[in-house]
C-alpha positions as CSV (number, residue, x, y, z in Angstrom):
1,M,82.7,92.7,60.1
2,T,84.9,94.6,57.9
3,N,88.1,91.8,58.6
4,A,85.4,89.2,59.5
5,M,86.9,85.9,57.1
6,V,85.2,83.9,54.8
7,I,85.1,80.3,55.5
8,A,84.3,77.3,52.9
9,A,83.6,74.2,54.3
10,V,85.0,71.5,52.2
11,D,85.0,67.4,52.5
12,G,86.5,66.9,48.9
13,S,83.2,66.5,47.4
14,E,82.5,68.4,43.8
15,H,79.9,70.0,45.7
16,S,82.2,71.6,48.4
17,L,84.3,71.9,45.2
18,K,81.9,74.6,43.9
19,A,81.4,76.3,47.3
20,L,84.9,76.6,47.6
21,E,85.2,78.7,44.2
22,W,82.4,80.3,45.2
23,A,83.9,81.5,48.6
24,R,87.6,82.3,47.3
25,A,85.6,84.8,44.9
26,A,83.7,86.4,47.4
27,A,86.9,86.9,49.7
28,V,88.5,88.6,46.6
29,R,85.3,90.9,46.1
30,H,85.2,91.8,50.1
31,G,88.5,92.2,50.6
32,T,89.1,89.6,53.5
33,G,90.8,86.7,54.3
34,L,89.5,83.0,53.4
35,V,89.7,80.1,55.7
36,V,89.3,76.8,54.4
37,A,87.8,74.5,57.1
38,H,87.8,70.6,56.5
39,V,86.2,68.6,59.1
40,L,88.5,65.4,59.8
41,S,87.2,61.7,58.8
42,D,86.3,59.4,61.5
43,S,89.1,57.5,61.0
44,A,91.6,60.5,61.7
45,Q,89.8,61.7,64.7
46,L,89.9,58.4,66.5
47,Y,93.6,58.1,65.3
48,A,94.4,61.6,66.9
49,A,92.8,60.3,70.4
50,R,94.5,57.6,70.4
51,R,97.7,58.8,70.0
52,S,96.6,61.4,72.5
53,S,95.6,59.2,74.9
54,L,98.4,56.5,74.6
55,Q,100.9,59.4,74.5
56,D,102.8,57.6,72.0
57,S,105.5,59.9,70.7
58,T,106.7,56.6,68.1
59,E,103.5,57.7,65.9
60,P,103.5,60.1,63.5
61,E,102.0,63.3,64.5
62,H,99.8,64.0,61.6
63,F,97.5,61.3,60.0
64,E,97.7,62.0,56.5
65,D,94.8,64.1,55.4
66,P,94.2,63.4,51.3
67,V,91.2,66.0,51.5
68,S,93.3,69.3,52.6
69,D,96.3,67.9,50.5
70,R,94.0,67.8,47.2
71,I,92.4,71.5,48.1
72,R,95.6,73.2,48.6
73,A,96.5,72.0,45.0
74,L,93.2,73.3,43.7
75,L,93.0,76.5,44.9
76,T,96.7,77.2,44.5
77,A,95.7,76.8,40.5
78,A,92.5,78.9,41.0
79,G,91.9,82.3,39.9
80,P,93.4,85.3,42.1
81,L,93.7,84.4,45.9
82,P,92.7,86.3,48.8
83,S,95.4,88.5,50.5
84,E,95.3,85.4,53.4
85,V,94.9,81.8,53.3
86,R,94.3,79.4,55.8
87,Y,93.5,75.8,55.9
88,E,91.9,74.3,59.5
89,S,91.3,71.1,60.2
90,L,88.3,70.2,62.6
91,E,87.2,67.6,64.7
92,G,83.8,66.8,65.8
93,S,80.7,66.1,64.2
94,V,80.4,68.3,60.6
95,P,77.4,70.8,61.9
96,E,79.0,71.5,65.4
97,A,83.0,71.8,64.2
98,L,81.6,74.2,61.4
99,R,79.3,76.2,64.1
100,E,82.0,76.7,65.9
101,A,84.4,78.0,63.2
102,G,81.4,80.4,62.1
103,E,81.7,82.1,65.1
104,G,82.3,85.9,64.2
105,A,83.0,84.9,60.1
106,R,81.9,87.4,57.5
107,M,79.8,84.2,56.0
108,L,80.3,80.4,55.8
109,V,80.1,78.6,52.6
110,M,79.1,75.1,51.8
111,G,77.3,72.8,49.4
112,S,74.4,71.8,49.4
113,R,75.3,68.3,49.8
114,G,78.5,66.7,50.8
115,R,79.9,62.9,50.5
116,G,77.0,60.8,52.4
117,G,73.5,60.8,51.6
118,F,70.9,59.5,49.0
119,A,71.9,61.3,45.3
120,A,68.1,62.2,45.0
121,L,68.4,64.9,48.1
122,L,68.4,68.6,47.1
123,L,69.9,69.1,50.6
124,G,71.9,67.7,52.5
125,S,71.2,67.1,56.3
126,N,74.8,69.4,57.5
127,S,74.4,72.1,54.8
128,R,70.7,72.3,56.5
129,A,71.8,71.6,60.1
130,V,74.5,74.5,59.6
131,A,72.3,76.8,57.7
132,T,69.5,76.7,60.3
133,S,71.8,77.4,63.3
134,A,75.3,79.0,62.9
135,A,75.7,82.8,64.4
136,C,77.2,84.2,60.8
137,P,75.5,84.0,57.6
138,V,75.5,80.8,55.7
139,V,75.7,80.7,52.0
140,V,74.5,77.2,50.1
141,V,75.9,76.5,46.7
142,A,73.3,74.9,45.0
143,H,74.7,71.1,43.3
144,E,74.4,70.2,39.0
145,A,70.8,68.3,39.8
146,R,69.0,71.5,40.6
147,G,69.5,73.0,36.9
148,V,71.5,75.9,37.8
149,A,71.8,78.1,34.6
150,A,74.6,80.2,36.0
151,A,77.0,78.0,37.2
152,S,79.7,78.9,35.0
153,Q,79.0,82.6,36.0
154,P,79.1,82.7,39.8
155,S,79.3,86.3,39.6
156,A,76.7,87.0,37.0
157,G,73.2,88.4,37.8
158,R,71.8,90.2,40.6
159,V,71.4,90.0,44.4
160,V,67.8,89.1,45.2
161,L,66.7,89.9,49.2
162,G,63.4,88.6,50.6
163,L,61.8,91.4,52.6
164,H,59.0,91.4,54.7
165,A,58.8,95.4,55.9
166,A,58.3,94.8,59.4
167,E,60.0,91.8,60.6
168,T,63.0,91.4,58.4
169,A,65.9,92.6,60.8
170,D,68.3,94.8,60.0
171,N,71.5,92.9,59.4
172,V,69.7,90.6,56.8
173,V,68.9,94.0,54.7
174,E,72.8,95.4,55.3
175,F,74.0,91.8,54.1
176,A,72.0,91.9,51.0
177,F,73.3,95.7,49.8
178,A,77.0,94.8,51.0
179,E,77.0,92.0,48.4
180,A,75.4,94.0,45.7
181,L,77.7,96.5,46.5
182,A,80.6,94.5,46.2
183,R,79.4,92.8,43.0
184,A,78.7,96.1,41.9
185,T,75.2,94.8,40.7
186,T,71.3,95.5,41.2
187,L,69.6,94.7,44.6
188,Q,65.9,93.5,43.7
189,V,64.0,93.3,46.8
190,V,60.8,90.8,46.9
191,S,57.7,91.1,49.0
192,A,54.7,89.4,49.4
193,Y,51.3,90.3,50.1
194,S,48.9,87.5,51.6
195,V,45.4,89.5,50.1
196,P,43.2,87.3,47.6
197,P,44.4,88.9,44.1
198,V,41.9,90.3,42.0
199,P,39.9,88.1,39.5
200,T,41.4,89.7,36.5
201,M,45.4,88.9,37.7
202,V,46.8,85.5,36.6
203,I,48.6,83.9,39.4
204,D,51.6,82.8,36.9
205,S,52.3,85.9,35.6
206,P,55.6,87.5,36.0
207,F,55.8,90.3,39.0
208,A,56.3,93.8,38.0
209,V,59.4,95.4,39.1
210,I,59.1,99.0,40.3
211,P,61.9,101.1,41.0
212,P,61.2,103.4,43.9
213,E,60.8,106.9,41.4
214,A,58.1,105.2,40.1
215,L,56.0,104.9,42.9
216,V,55.7,108.7,43.6
217,G,52.2,109.1,41.4
218,E,49.3,106.4,42.1
219,D,48.9,103.3,39.7
220,E,45.2,102.2,39.1
221,N,46.6,99.1,37.9
222,A,47.8,97.5,41.2
223,V,45.9,96.4,43.9
224,P,45.8,98.6,46.8
225,A,47.4,95.7,49.2
226,E,50.5,96.1,46.4
227,R,50.8,99.7,46.5
228,E,50.6,99.4,50.1
229,M,53.5,96.9,50.3
230,L,55.8,98.7,47.6
231,R,55.3,101.9,50.2
232,S,56.5,100.0,52.9
233,Q,59.1,98.5,51.4
234,T,60.4,102.3,50.0
235,E,60.3,103.3,54.0
236,R,62.4,100.2,55.3
237,L,64.8,100.7,52.4
238,A,65.6,104.2,52.7
239,P,67.8,104.4,55.5
240,F,70.3,101.5,53.6
241,R,69.5,103.5,50.1
242,A,71.4,106.3,52.0
243,R,74.1,104.4,53.3
244,Y,74.7,102.5,49.7
245,P,73.9,105.2,47.3
246,G,76.0,103.0,44.6
247,V,73.5,100.5,44.9
248,S,70.7,100.4,42.2
249,V,67.4,98.5,43.8
250,E,64.3,97.3,42.4
251,Q,60.9,96.5,44.2
252,A,58.7,94.1,43.6
253,A,55.6,93.4,45.2
254,V,53.4,89.5,44.7
255,P,50.7,88.1,45.3
256,G,50.5,84.8,47.6
257,D,53.8,82.6,47.5
258,A,57.0,84.4,48.3
259,A,58.6,81.4,48.3
260,G,57.7,80.2,44.8
261,R,58.9,83.7,43.4
262,L,62.3,83.7,44.9
263,V,62.8,80.4,43.8
264,D,62.0,81.5,40.0
265,T,64.6,84.3,40.2
266,S,67.0,82.2,41.9
267,N,67.8,80.7,38.4
268,S,69.5,84.2,37.3
269,A,70.3,85.4,40.8
270,A,74.1,85.7,41.7
271,L,72.1,85.2,45.3
272,V,69.2,85.1,46.7
273,V,69.3,86.4,50.8
274,V,66.5,85.5,53.1
275,G,66.4,85.7,56.9
276,R,66.7,83.0,58.9
277,H,63.7,83.0,62.1
278,H,61.2,85.6,63.2
279,P,63.1,88.0,65.2
280,R,60.4,88.4,68.1
281,R,60.0,84.7,68.9
282,H,62.2,82.7,70.9
283,I,65.3,81.5,69.1
284,R,64.6,78.0,69.6
285,S,60.6,77.4,68.9
286,L,61.5,78.3,65.1
287,M,65.0,78.0,64.0
288,I,63.9,78.7,60.1
289,G,61.4,80.5,59.0
290,S,59.1,78.5,55.8
291,V,60.1,80.8,53.5
292,A,63.5,80.7,54.2
293,N,63.2,77.0,54.6
294,A,61.5,76.4,51.1
295,V,64.4,78.5,49.1
296,L,66.6,76.9,50.9
297,Q,65.6,73.8,49.6
298,H,64.5,74.2,46.5
299,A,66.4,77.4,44.8
300,H,68.3,77.0,41.7
301,G,71.1,79.1,42.8
302,P,73.8,80.3,45.8
303,V,71.4,81.3,48.9
304,A,72.2,83.4,52.1
305,V,70.3,82.4,55.4
306,V,71.0,85.2,57.4
307,P,70.3,84.6,61.4
308,T,68.5,87.8,63.2
309,L,71.3,89.6,64.9
310,T,69.3,92.9,65.2
311,E,65.4,94.5,65.7
312,P,64.0,95.0,62.2
313,S,63.1,99.2,62.3
314,E,59.7,100.0,64.2
315,L,58.1,100.3,60.6
316,S,54.1,99.6,60.0
317,A,53.7,96.5,57.1
318,S,50.4,94.7,56.4
319,A,52.3,91.7,55.3
320,G,55.2,90.3,53.2
321,I,58.3,87.4,53.5
């Protein structure tokens, strides 16, 4: 995956231009190329089909595409460019065209909403369709309506990983570590345990973030399920910490609502990473898990939805994300 390209899906909307800037910076960080993909409008596709069917050589070979022209101009005026930049005009429906373009990509980046749809929607239908079915990781960049706190600092903040110690696939964890390394930032790992909280616990209080070295001793104030979750996290993350010694890791175990905690952390995170579906279920039975769906719908910042490509390590855990 080292040489895999970053793909930016654009349609000329302000949402997609934010995604383009995010993708440009990601390609530069990872030292890979950038593909700017634009699905042609229906009129352009009809023109191409008509010209092909009539074989009329007098008609211009290319239909004027103002979106591509605008994107080229904007990208040229942006910050540092990746070593390779390609522009591709795609045909077909938006989800199908982007799914095909994303085969083998490092990631596909798109805005949370395109030109169409209702202004009140937090997530557009095309963004959801691609994020729930693409073969590569899909990064959805939230739009202004979600109140993005770090919109002016796309590289600020830590990477947050939603982890179920027993079920999150290795490639999902790997993606999160690689992102934290490329950003030279901390990886915060958040898992949830489903046991009822103790009576003195306040559900809405900030959760504790605990470094792995602090888990050596016993915390008498922690409930047993919390201690077990943190230990399961530590065991699950051990091979990745060895593979990425330069990544600082913080661990957090929270009671109850995993999705809500991840949405809260997304306000200051550079990226929230979630796995797409349960690896042991048939792929068509659950395209996206409930936690991933909630985070995708409501996160305040960029979310990476990573498909399950590998089985998780055989570790025991009683609960989690």
